[in-house]
Every structure is written in structure tokens, then in C-alpha cells.
C-alpha angles and dihedrals in degrees: 000000000000108000090202089071089063107025126068138177118209123169091223096050119078091336092297097304116145111267139176104272114269093012141080091232107123128214085233094061091047091053091047091053091048089050089051089059103262117142125237088251094051091052094047091048093050093063121055093205100057139057138201092275090057091055090049089049089055090053092048090049090053092048091050091047092054092043091057094045116115121221121206121197113219136173126243119235090257092059097254117136116239 
């Protein structure tokens, strides 16, 4: 699945947060609900405008976002490595 077929980012929609296309349902809220213990099916069934593939696309988007994240190692002022 290509998440970009189901996820969009528009500056005028939900302050530019990634959402399920054509909705105001953010990737963030989907991840929060998953973290709270809801199943993919429960989340999809609680919104009339999305389906299970949309929830999976939100997960894939999050995975890809973390995968692309860059980590920089710095030193604290006391000389200890972080």
C-alpha cells in the first residue's frame, strides 16, 4: 500500500497536520487511539468517512516519518554524551 494515496497534508486543513484524504481525521488521532488499545477495525468503524486501509495508511505514514527522521548526537555542557 502507498500511504500517499490516502494521506494528505494541506496547510488549510487541521493546521497542516497529515490527515486521511478528504477528512479532518489526523494521523495523530489514529495513532493515539491505537495507543489507547483500540483495534484498527474499531477505529475505522467509529468514523463513517474512513476504512481499515485508511488506518493502515496512517500507520505506514508514521513509520515512514520516523524512518526519514535524522538523529544528531550532541554533547551536554558537562561533557557527557547524550
